[in-house]
C-alpha atoms as one frame of an Amber mdcrd trajectory, in Angstrom:
protein
 311.667 161.029  90.565 312.954 161.414  94.102 314.384 164.491  95.806 317.771
 162.739  95.928 317.710 162.147  92.164 316.954 165.817  91.520 319.773 166.791
  93.886 322.138 164.457  92.009 321.165 166.223  88.780 322.082 169.610  90.289
 325.424 168.250  91.487 326.067 166.920  87.979 325.387 170.403  86.560 327.741
 171.946  89.159 330.461 169.431  88.290 330.072 170.053  84.560 330.488 173.816
  85.121 333.519 173.245  87.366 335.130 170.976  84.754 334.565 173.739  82.193
 336.590 176.081  84.428 333.698 178.233  85.589 333.883 179.999  88.956 330.170
 180.737  89.106 326.941 179.388  87.708 323.769 181.417  87.191 320.836 179.044
  87.029 317.065 179.413  86.811 314.834 176.569  87.885 313.620 176.307  84.273
 317.232 176.004  83.012 317.900 173.433  85.723 314.941 171.366  84.547 316.006
 171.651  80.900 319.570 170.501  81.696 318.432 167.448  83.654 319.333 164.151
  82.009 316.388 162.379  83.664 313.174 164.404  83.634 309.944 163.777  85.524
 306.624 165.336  84.586 307.168 169.107  84.299 304.285 170.186  86.530 305.657
 168.180  89.424 309.300 169.036  88.941 309.619 172.825  89.169 308.723 173.041
  92.891 311.162 170.190  93.567 313.844 171.891  91.441 313.325 175.107  93.423
 313.599 173.269  96.740 316.810 171.541  95.676 318.244 174.826  94.406 317.450
 176.565  97.705 318.752 173.640  99.769 322.072 174.004  97.920 322.146 177.790
  98.340 324.991 179.003 100.548 324.089 182.331 102.076 327.721 183.346 102.596
 328.787 182.828  98.955 325.752 182.568  96.666 323.175 185.133  95.598 319.451
 184.917  94.812 319.011 187.057  91.708 315.253 186.652  91.334 312.381 184.942
  93.106 308.620 185.119  93.226 306.547 185.307  96.375 306.116 181.519  96.410
 309.788 180.721  95.683 308.467 177.903  93.449 308.455 179.464  90.011 310.352
 178.479  86.887 311.936 181.947  87.120 313.788 181.372  90.410 317.346 182.506
  89.601 320.430 181.874  91.727 324.099 182.637  91.221 326.195 179.846  92.762
 329.886 180.321  93.385 332.052 177.395  92.302 333.632 175.072  93.238 331.229
 173.707  95.810
């Protein structure tokens, strides 16, 4: 699975939340992985999920709720403001 495919999955999750009328989305990297329609091998995906989540983080509107020292854990948690 490519970085672009993982990013498309995150955008799909954002769009689904927006269509449901949500104004924010709290997402952990584990939840992100579990909501993906196309899933690669788990051990290779969490660091990529974390990178995509951080690349889509907007410092002026979003909030990191939890992270580990590595920033590559399944517990990375971000609150994204919607719409994007």
